[in-house]
N, C-alpha and C positions, 0 to 999 in steps of 0.2 A: 189343302182345305178338307180333304177327305181323310179321316183317320181310320186305319184298319187295326183291329185287335185280333190277333191270331189265337188268343185264349177264349174269344167269344164263341159260343156254340153255333152261331149263325154262319152259313157259308160266306166266303169272302165276296162273292158276287152280290149277295144281299146287302152286305155292308157298303159296297160301292154304290149300289142302287139307292140305298137309304141316304147315303151321303150326298149324292147328286140330287135326289128328290128334296132333301132339306135345303140345299142351295137354291133350288128353283122356287120352292114355296116361300122362302124368306126374301126372294128378289135378288139374291147375289148373282144368280144366273137369270137374265131377263128373257122374256118372250122374244123369239126370233134370233137369239144368240146361238152361234155355232159352237157345238161341243168339240172337244179334242177328238181326233181320230182314235179308233180303238187301239191302234199301235202306240200312239203318243201317250194316251192315258195309261195304258198298261206299263209302258216304260217308266212313266212318272211314279206310278204307284208300286212298281216292282212286282207286278202280278202278270199272269198270262193274258194273252189277247182273248182267249176263250172266256175268261172271267169277266172282262169288260164287255165282250159281246153278249154274254148272258144278262148282265146288268142293263145294257142298252135295250135288249129285246124285251125285258120286263117293263122298262120305262115306256117303251112304245105301246105295249099291251095295256098299260095303265093310263095312257093318254098324256104323259108328261113330255114326251119328245116325239119327233117324227124323223124318219130317215129319207133322204133324197138321194136316189141312186147317183153314184159318182160325184156327189157334192158333199155328203156328210150327214151329220145328225144335228137337229136344231130343237131348241126349247119351244114347246107349244105355249100358247097363252093359257094361263090358269086363272079362271074366274073364281073358283073355289078349290080348296085343297081336295084332291082326289084320293080315295082310298080303295084298295082292292080287298076282296074277301081274303081272310087269312089263308084259306086253302089255295087260292090262286097265287099267293106270294111264294109258296113253297115249291111250286112246279118249276121244272127246268125245261 
């Protein structure tokens, strides 16, 4: 469901974040739904765990997901699409 383009100028973690965000905003990933573990998603996308970790951390900062210690990551309820300031999106 997430397409990565290695010719894209954006870092891969941003592409993962944007792909997940799109799935949440469109309702493909529903509020309360558990996301794959960092390792499982990294293996599926054939990227490093650090890449997925960075994407998940950015989604947490933007309010799209929450992390529950030793339980995983879950989609938050989205009343309106959230957007982060462009400068915040480029921070790692």
